[in-house]
DSSP file (Angstrom, degrees, kcal/mol; ACC not computed):
  #  RESIDUE AA STRUCTURE BP1 BP2  ACC     N-H-->O    O-->H-N    N-H-->O    O-->H-N    TCO  KAPPA ALPHA  PHI   PSI    X-CA   Y-CA   Z-CA
    1    1 A M              0   0    0      0, 0.0     3,-0.1     0, 0.0     0, 0.0   0.000 360.0 360.0 360.0 134.7   -9.9   28.7  113.4
    2    2 A P        -     0   0    0      0, 0.0     2,-0.2     0, 0.0     0, 0.0  -0.266 360.0 -96.9 -71.0 155.9  -10.4   30.2  109.9
    3    3 A R        -     0   0    0      1,-0.1     2,-0.5     2,-0.0     0, 0.0  -0.478  35.6-127.0 -71.5 138.4   -7.4   30.8  107.6
    4    4 A S        +     0   0    0     -2,-0.2     2,-0.4    -3,-0.1    -1,-0.1  -0.776  31.3 179.9 -91.3 125.2   -6.1   34.3  107.6
    5    5 A V        -     0   0    0     -2,-0.5     2,-1.7     0, 0.0     3,-0.2  -0.983  31.6-132.9-127.8 135.6   -5.9   35.9  104.2
    6    6 A N     >  +     0   0    0     -2,-0.4     4,-1.8     1,-0.2     3,-0.2  -0.599  36.8 167.9 -86.7  79.1   -4.7   39.4  103.3
    7    7 A T  H  >  +     0   0    0     -2,-1.7     4,-2.8     1,-0.2     5,-0.2   0.864  68.5  55.9 -65.2 -39.1   -7.6   40.3  101.1
    8    8 A S  H  > S+     0   0    0      1,-0.2     4,-2.3    -3,-0.2    -1,-0.2   0.900 108.8  47.5 -65.2 -38.4   -6.9   44.0  100.8
    9    9 A A  H  > S+     0   0    0      2,-0.2     4,-2.3     1,-0.2    -1,-0.2   0.905 112.7  49.3 -66.7 -40.9   -3.3   43.4   99.5
   10   10 A T  H  X S+     0   0    0     -4,-1.8     4,-2.5     2,-0.2     5,-0.2   0.921 111.6  49.0 -62.7 -44.1   -4.5   40.8   97.0
   11   11 A R  H  X S+     0   0    0     -4,-2.8     4,-2.6     1,-0.2    -2,-0.2   0.909 111.6  49.1 -63.2 -42.4   -7.2   43.2   95.8
   12   12 A Q  H  X S+     0   0    0     -4,-2.3     4,-2.2    -5,-0.2    -1,-0.2   0.909 111.0  50.2 -62.8 -42.1   -4.7   46.0   95.4
   13   13 A R  H  X S+     0   0    0     -4,-2.3     4,-1.6     1,-0.2    -2,-0.2   0.923 114.2  44.0 -62.9 -44.9   -2.3   43.8   93.5
   14   14 A K  H  X S+     0   0    0     -4,-2.5     4,-2.7     1,-0.2    -2,-0.2   0.894 112.2  52.8 -67.3 -39.6   -5.0   42.7   91.1
   15   15 A K  H  X S+     0   0    0     -4,-2.6     4,-2.4     1,-0.2    -1,-0.2   0.878 105.9  54.4 -64.2 -37.7   -6.4   46.2   90.7
   16   16 A K  H  X S+     0   0    0     -4,-2.2     4,-1.5     2,-0.2    -1,-0.2   0.922 112.0  43.5 -63.0 -44.0   -2.9   47.5   89.8
   17   17 A V  H  X S+     0   0    0     -4,-1.6     4,-1.0     2,-0.2    -2,-0.2   0.924 114.0  49.8 -67.9 -43.7   -2.5   44.9   87.0
   18   18 A L  H  < S+     0   0    0     -4,-2.7     3,-0.2     1,-0.2    -2,-0.2   0.849 109.2  52.4 -66.7 -32.7   -6.1   45.4   85.7
   19   19 A N  H >< S+     0   0    0     -4,-2.4     3,-1.0     1,-0.2    -1,-0.2   0.869 109.3  50.2 -67.6 -34.5   -5.6   49.2   85.6
   20   20 A R  H 3< S+     0   0    0     -4,-1.5    -1,-0.2     1,-0.2    -2,-0.2   0.638 105.8  56.3 -79.4 -13.6   -2.4   48.7   83.6
   21   21 A T  T >< S+     0   0    0     -4,-1.0     3,-1.9    -3,-0.2    -1,-0.2   0.262  74.6 129.5-100.7  12.7   -4.1   46.4   81.1
   22   22 A K  T <   +     0   0    0     -3,-1.0     3,-0.1     1,-0.3    -3,-0.0  -0.452  69.6  32.8 -62.3 137.2   -6.8   48.9   80.2
   23   23 A G  T 3  S+     0   0    0      1,-0.4    -1,-0.3    -2,-0.1     6,-0.1   0.269  87.9 126.2  96.6 -12.0   -7.0   49.3   76.4
   24   24 A Y    <   -     0   0    0     -3,-1.9    -1,-0.4     4,-0.1     2,-0.3  -0.373  65.4-103.2 -73.3 162.6   -6.0   45.6   75.8
   25   25 A W    >   -     0   0    0     -3,-0.1     3,-1.3     3,-0.1    -1,-0.1  -0.676  68.9 -27.0 -94.5 140.6   -8.4   43.6   73.6
   26   26 A G  G >  S-     0   0    0     -2,-0.3     3,-1.4     1,-0.2     4,-0.3  -0.279 124.8  -9.3  67.5-139.9  -10.9   41.0   74.8
   27   27 A R  G >> S+     0   0    0      1,-0.3     4,-2.2     2,-0.2     3,-0.6   0.625 116.5  84.5 -71.6 -12.0  -10.3   39.1   78.0
   28   28 A R  G <4 S+     0   0    0     -3,-1.3    -1,-0.3     1,-0.2    -2,-0.2   0.709  93.8  45.6 -63.9 -17.8   -6.8   40.5   78.3
   29   29 A K  G <4 S+     0   0    0     -3,-1.4    -1,-0.2    -5,-0.2    -8,-0.2   0.670 126.1  19.7 -99.7 -17.4   -8.2   43.6   79.9
   30   30 A N  T <4 S+     0   0    0     -3,-0.6     2,-0.6    -4,-0.3    -2,-0.2   0.534  96.6  85.2-135.9  -5.6  -10.7   42.2   82.5
   31   31 A V  S  X S-     0   0    0     -4,-2.2     4,-3.3     1,-0.2     5,-0.3  -0.904  70.1-140.0-100.5 123.9  -10.0   38.5   83.3
   32   32 A W  H  > S+     0   0    0     -2,-0.6     4,-2.7     1,-0.2     5,-0.2   0.880  95.0  42.1 -53.7 -53.1   -7.4   38.4   86.0
   33   33 A T  H  > S+     0   0    0      1,-0.2     4,-2.0     2,-0.2    -1,-0.2   0.912 119.3  44.2 -67.0 -40.7   -5.3   35.4   84.9
   34   34 A V  H  > S+     0   0    0      2,-0.2     4,-2.4     1,-0.2    -1,-0.2   0.921 115.2  48.9 -67.8 -43.0   -5.3   36.4   81.2
   35   35 A A  H  X S+     0   0    0     -4,-3.3     4,-2.7    -8,-0.3    -2,-0.2   0.898 109.8  52.1 -62.9 -40.9   -4.6   40.1   82.1
   36   36 A K  H  X S+     0   0    0     -4,-2.7     4,-2.4    -5,-0.3    -1,-0.2   0.920 111.6  46.2 -62.8 -43.8   -1.7   39.1   84.4
   37   37 A N  H  X S+     0   0    0     -4,-2.0     4,-2.2    -5,-0.2    -1,-0.2   0.911 114.0  48.1 -64.8 -42.1   -0.1   37.0   81.7
   38   38 A A  H  X S+     0   0    0     -4,-2.4     4,-2.2     2,-0.2    -2,-0.2   0.899 112.4  49.5 -65.5 -40.2   -0.6   39.7   79.1
   39   39 A Y  H  X S+     0   0    0     -4,-2.7     4,-1.9     2,-0.2    -2,-0.2   0.922 111.6  47.7 -65.0 -45.3    0.9   42.4   81.4
   40   40 A E  H  X S+     0   0    0     -4,-2.4     4,-1.6     1,-0.2    -1,-0.2   0.888 112.3  49.3 -65.0 -38.6    3.9   40.3   82.3
   41   41 A K  H  X S+     0   0    0     -4,-2.2     4,-2.1     1,-0.2    -1,-0.2   0.888 108.4  54.2 -67.4 -37.6    4.6   39.5   78.6
   42   42 A G  H  X S+     0   0    0     -4,-2.2     4,-2.3     1,-0.2    -2,-0.2   0.876 105.5  53.4 -62.0 -37.2    4.3   43.2   77.8
   43   43 A L  H  X S+     0   0    0     -4,-1.9     4,-2.3     2,-0.2    -1,-0.2   0.881 107.8  50.3 -65.1 -37.6    6.9   44.0   80.5
   44   44 A T  H  X S+     0   0    0     -4,-1.6     4,-2.4     2,-0.2    -2,-0.2   0.900 111.0  48.7 -68.4 -38.4    9.3   41.5   78.9
   45   45 A Y  H  X S+     0   0    0     -4,-2.1     4,-2.9     2,-0.2    -2,-0.2   0.909 110.8  51.4 -64.0 -40.9    8.8   43.1   75.4
   46   46 A A  H  X S+     0   0    0     -4,-2.3     4,-1.5     2,-0.2    -2,-0.2   0.914 110.9  47.5 -63.1 -42.7    9.3   46.6   76.9
   47   47 A Y  H  X S+     0   0    0     -4,-2.3     4,-0.9     2,-0.2    -1,-0.2   0.934 115.5  45.1 -63.1 -46.7   12.6   45.5   78.5
   48   48 A R  H >X S+     0   0    0     -4,-2.4     4,-1.8     1,-0.2     3,-0.6   0.916 113.4  49.2 -63.3 -44.3   13.8   43.9   75.3
   49   49 A D  H 3X S+     0   0    0     -4,-2.9     4,-2.0     1,-0.3    -1,-0.2   0.705  98.0  66.2 -77.9 -19.3   12.8   46.7   73.1
   50   50 A R  H 3< S+     0   0    0     -4,-1.5     4,-0.4    -5,-0.2    -1,-0.3   0.864 111.2  38.8 -63.7 -33.0   14.4   49.4   75.2
   51   51 A R  H XX S+     0   0    0     -4,-0.9     4,-0.8    -3,-0.6     3,-0.7   0.853 114.0  53.7 -80.9 -37.4   17.7   47.8   74.2
   52   52 A K  H 3X S+     0   0    0     -4,-1.8     4,-2.3     1,-0.2     3,-0.3   0.806  95.6  69.6 -66.6 -30.5   16.6   47.1   70.6
   53   53 A K  H 3X S+     0   0    0     -4,-2.0     4,-2.4     1,-0.2    -1,-0.2   0.853  94.1  55.8 -58.4 -35.6   15.7   50.7   70.2
   54   54 A K  H <> S+     0   0    0     -3,-0.7     4,-1.9    -4,-0.4    -1,-0.2   0.902 109.1  45.8 -64.6 -41.5   19.4   51.7   70.3
   55   55 A A  H  X S+     0   0    0     -4,-0.8     4,-2.3    -3,-0.3    -2,-0.2   0.874 111.2  53.6 -68.5 -37.4   20.2   49.3   67.4
   56   56 A D  H  X S+     0   0    0     -4,-2.3     4,-2.1     1,-0.2    -2,-0.2   0.915 109.8  46.8 -64.0 -42.9   17.2   50.5   65.4
   57   57 A F  H  X S+     0   0    0     -4,-2.4     4,-2.6     2,-0.2    -1,-0.2   0.902 110.3  52.7 -66.5 -39.7   18.3   54.1   65.7
   58   58 A R  H  X S+     0   0    0     -4,-1.9     4,-2.3     1,-0.2    -2,-0.2   0.921 109.5  49.5 -61.3 -42.7   21.9   53.2   64.8
   59   59 A A  H  X S+     0   0    0     -4,-2.3     4,-2.1     1,-0.2    -1,-0.2   0.892 110.6  50.8 -62.2 -40.2   20.6   51.4   61.6
   60   60 A L  H  X S+     0   0    0     -4,-2.1     4,-2.2     2,-0.2    -2,-0.2   0.918 109.8  49.5 -63.6 -43.6   18.5   54.5   60.7
   61   61 A W  H  X S+     0   0    0     -4,-2.6     4,-2.6     1,-0.2     5,-0.2   0.909 110.1  51.1 -62.1 -41.3   21.5   56.8   61.1
   62   62 A I  H  X S+     0   0    0     -4,-2.3     4,-2.6     1,-0.2    -1,-0.2   0.902 109.3  50.5 -63.8 -41.1   23.6   54.5   58.9
   63   63 A Q  H  X S+     0   0    0     -4,-2.1     4,-2.3     2,-0.2    -1,-0.2   0.907 112.0  47.3 -62.7 -41.9   20.9   54.5   56.2
   64   64 A R  H  X S+     0   0    0     -4,-2.2     4,-2.2     2,-0.2    -2,-0.2   0.910 113.2  47.4 -67.6 -41.9   20.7   58.3   56.2
   65   65 A I  H  X S+     0   0    0     -4,-2.6     4,-2.8     2,-0.2    -2,-0.2   0.915 112.1  51.1 -64.6 -41.9   24.5   58.8   56.1
   66   66 A N  H  X S+     0   0    0     -4,-2.6     4,-2.3    -5,-0.2    -2,-0.2   0.916 110.1  48.8 -61.9 -44.2   24.7   56.2   53.3
   67   67 A A  H  X S+     0   0    0     -4,-2.3     4,-1.0     1,-0.2    -1,-0.2   0.914 115.0  44.4 -63.6 -42.1   22.0   58.0   51.2
   68   68 A A  H  X S+     0   0    0     -4,-2.2     4,-0.5     1,-0.2     3,-0.3   0.882 112.5  51.9 -70.6 -37.5   23.7   61.4   51.7
   69   69 A A  H ><>S+     0   0    0     -4,-2.8     5,-1.7     1,-0.2     3,-1.3   0.889 104.9  56.0 -66.6 -38.2   27.2   60.0   51.0
   70   70 A R  H ><5S+     0   0    0     -4,-2.3     3,-1.5     1,-0.3    -1,-0.2   0.779  97.2  63.3 -66.6 -26.1   26.0   58.4   47.8
   71   71 A E  H 3<5S+     0   0    0     -4,-1.0    -1,-0.3    -3,-0.3    -2,-0.2   0.752 105.9  46.7 -65.9 -22.1   24.8   61.8   46.6
   72   72 A H  T <<5S-     0   0    0     -3,-1.3    -1,-0.3    -4,-0.5    -2,-0.2   0.132 126.9-100.4-106.1  18.4   28.4   62.9   46.7
   73   73 A G  T < 5S+     0   0    0     -3,-1.5     2,-0.3     1,-0.2    -3,-0.2   0.821  88.1 106.6  73.5  33.2   29.7   59.8   44.9
   74   74 A M      < -     0   0    0     -5,-1.7    -2,-0.3    -8,-0.1    -1,-0.2  -0.994  62.1-128.0-142.8 146.2   30.9   57.9   48.0
   75   75 A S     >  -     0   0    0     -2,-0.3     4,-2.4     1,-0.1     5,-0.2  -0.449  30.9-108.3 -88.2 169.2   29.6   54.9   49.9
   76   76 A Y  H  > S+     0   0    0      1,-0.2     4,-2.7     2,-0.2     5,-0.2   0.928 118.6  49.0 -60.5 -47.0   29.0   54.7   53.6
   77   77 A S  H  > S+     0   0    0      1,-0.2     4,-2.2     2,-0.2    -1,-0.2   0.886 111.0  50.2 -66.7 -37.5   31.9   52.5   54.3
   78   78 A E  H  > S+     0   0    0      2,-0.2     4,-2.6     1,-0.2     5,-0.2   0.944 112.0  48.4 -61.8 -46.9   34.3   54.7   52.2
   79   79 A L  H  X S+     0   0    0     -4,-2.4     4,-2.3     1,-0.2    -2,-0.2   0.932 113.0  46.0 -60.7 -47.4   33.1   57.8   54.1
   80   80 A M  H  X S+     0   0    0     -4,-2.7     4,-2.0     1,-0.2    -1,-0.2   0.878 113.0  50.6 -66.8 -36.6   33.5   56.2   57.5
   81   81 A G  H  X S+     0   0    0     -4,-2.2     4,-2.0    -5,-0.2    -1,-0.2   0.918 112.7  45.5 -64.8 -43.1   36.9   54.8   56.7
   82   82 A K  H  X S+     0   0    0     -4,-2.6     4,-2.2     2,-0.2     6,-0.2   0.842 109.4  56.1 -70.6 -32.6   38.1   58.2   55.4
   83   83 A L  H  X>S+     0   0    0     -4,-2.3     5,-1.9    -5,-0.2     4,-0.5   0.931 110.3  44.4 -62.7 -44.7   36.7   60.0   58.4
   84   84 A S  H ><5S+     0   0    0     -4,-2.0     3,-0.6     1,-0.2    -2,-0.2   0.883 113.5  50.6 -69.8 -36.3   38.7   57.8   60.8
   85   85 A K  H 3<5S+     0   0    0     -4,-2.0    -1,-0.2     1,-0.2    -2,-0.2   0.872 110.1  49.6 -67.1 -36.3   41.9   58.1   58.7
   86   86 A S  H 3<5S-     0   0    0     -4,-2.2    -1,-0.2    -5,-0.1    -2,-0.2   0.542 114.7-118.0 -82.0  -4.6   41.6   61.9   58.6
   87   87 A G  T <<5 +     0   0    0     -3,-0.6     2,-0.8    -4,-0.5    -3,-0.2   0.649  62.2 147.5  81.7  14.9   41.1   62.0   62.3
   88   88 A I      < -     0   0    0     -5,-1.9     2,-0.9    -6,-0.2    -1,-0.3  -0.764  32.1-160.8 -86.0 114.4   37.6   63.6   62.3
   89   89 A E        +     0   0    0     -2,-0.8     2,-0.4    -3,-0.1    -5,-0.0  -0.825  30.9 142.4-100.6 101.7   35.8   62.2   65.2
   90   90 A I        -     0   0    0     -2,-0.9    -2,-0.0     4,-0.0     2,-0.0  -0.996  43.2-127.5-138.7 131.9   32.1   62.7   64.7
   91   91 A N     >  -     0   0    0     -2,-0.4     4,-2.3     1,-0.1     5,-0.2  -0.303  23.0-110.8 -81.9 166.8   29.5   60.1   65.7
   92   92 A R  H  > S+     0   0    0      1,-0.2     4,-2.7     2,-0.2     5,-0.2   0.826 113.6  58.6 -66.4 -33.4   26.8   58.7   63.5
   93   93 A K  H  > S+     0   0    0      2,-0.2     4,-1.8     1,-0.2    -1,-0.2   0.943 111.7  39.7 -62.1 -47.9   23.9   60.4   65.2
   94   94 A V  H  > S+     0   0    0      2,-0.2     4,-2.5     1,-0.2    -2,-0.2   0.894 115.3  52.7 -69.4 -39.9   25.4   63.9   64.6
   95   95 A L  H  X S+     0   0    0     -4,-2.3     4,-2.3     1,-0.2    -2,-0.2   0.901 110.2  47.8 -63.7 -41.1   26.5   62.9   61.0
   96   96 A A  H  X S+     0   0    0     -4,-2.7     4,-1.9     2,-0.2    -1,-0.2   0.878 110.6  52.1 -66.6 -37.6   23.0   61.7   60.2
   97   97 A D  H  X S+     0   0    0     -4,-1.8     4,-3.1    -5,-0.2     5,-0.5   0.909 110.5  47.9 -65.1 -41.6   21.5   64.9   61.6
   98   98 A L  H  X S+     0   0    0     -4,-2.5     4,-2.0     1,-0.2     8,-0.4   0.909 109.4  53.6 -63.4 -41.5   23.8   67.0   59.4
   99   99 A A  H  < S+     0   0    0     -4,-2.3    -1,-0.2    -5,-0.2    -2,-0.2   0.867 118.3  35.9 -61.4 -36.6   22.9   64.9   56.4
  100  100 A M  H  < S+     0   0    0     -4,-1.9    -2,-0.2    -5,-0.1    -1,-0.2   0.922 131.9  22.8 -82.1 -46.8   19.2   65.5   57.0
  101  101 A N  H  < S+     0   0    0     -4,-3.1    -3,-0.2     1,-0.2    -2,-0.2   0.644 130.0  31.4-103.9 -17.3   19.1   69.1   58.3
  102  102 A D     X  +     0   0    0     -4,-2.0     4,-1.8    -5,-0.5     3,-0.5  -0.565  58.2 169.1-142.1  75.0   22.3   70.7   57.1
  103  103 A P  H  > S+     0   0    0      0, 0.0     4,-2.6     0, 0.0     5,-0.2   0.795  77.8  59.3 -61.0 -29.4   23.4   69.3   53.7
  104  104 A K  H  > S+     0   0    0      2,-0.2     4,-2.1     1,-0.2     5,-0.1   0.914 106.3  46.7 -67.4 -40.9   26.0   72.0   53.2
  105  105 A A  H  > S+     0   0    0     -3,-0.5     4,-1.9     2,-0.2    -1,-0.2   0.897 112.7  50.2 -65.8 -39.6   27.8   71.1   56.4
  106  106 A F  H  X S+     0   0    0     -4,-1.8     4,-2.3    -8,-0.4    -2,-0.2   0.913 109.6  51.1 -63.6 -41.9   27.7   67.4   55.4
  107  107 A E  H  X S+     0   0    0     -4,-2.6     4,-2.6     1,-0.2    -2,-0.2   0.880 107.2  53.7 -62.4 -38.4   29.1   68.3   52.0
  108  108 A A  H  X S+     0   0    0     -4,-2.1     4,-1.9     2,-0.2    -1,-0.2   0.888 108.5  49.4 -63.7 -38.8   31.9   70.2   53.6
  109  109 A I  H  X S+     0   0    0     -4,-1.9     4,-1.6     2,-0.2    -2,-0.2   0.917 111.2  49.5 -65.5 -42.8   32.8   67.2   55.7
  110  110 A V  H  X S+     0   0    0     -4,-2.3     4,-1.2     1,-0.2    -2,-0.2   0.917 111.4  48.8 -63.5 -43.3   32.7   64.9   52.6
  111  111 A K  H  < S+     0   0    0     -4,-2.6    -1,-0.2     1,-0.2    -2,-0.2   0.862 107.6  56.2 -64.5 -35.0   35.0   67.4   50.7
  112  112 A K  H  < S+     0   0    0     -4,-1.9    -1,-0.2     1,-0.2    -2,-0.2   0.867 110.6  43.2 -66.1 -36.1   37.4   67.5   53.6
  113  113 A V  H  <        0   0    0     -4,-1.6    -1,-0.2     1,-0.2    -2,-0.2   0.658 360.0 360.0 -86.3 -14.8   37.9   63.8   53.7
  114  114 A Q     <        0   0    0     -4,-1.2    -1,-0.2    -3,-0.2    -2,-0.1   0.480 360.0 360.0 -76.2 360.0   38.2   63.3   49.9
């Protein structure tokens, strides 16, 4: 008796991976084993970088706050220390947004903590 194989499920599984590797370069888009490896590695990068993105944004906010604080004669660490001592609770995301889009409001915060 011949071996029973679920060909339609296998074909669907392969087709799903090959459809998701469209746009990859060379054999990564159309050779099953290479495409499968490239797709799985891409998923691991995606998982890792969803977490890394949070750190990247925090670093960007800190750079923006530091640049704006230095325009007012203060370093980033001085500003953050004085903010916490004065009891002003404002997160880095909002502070960076103020530094970029509303310099007068940022200046008012800096004057308040000085």
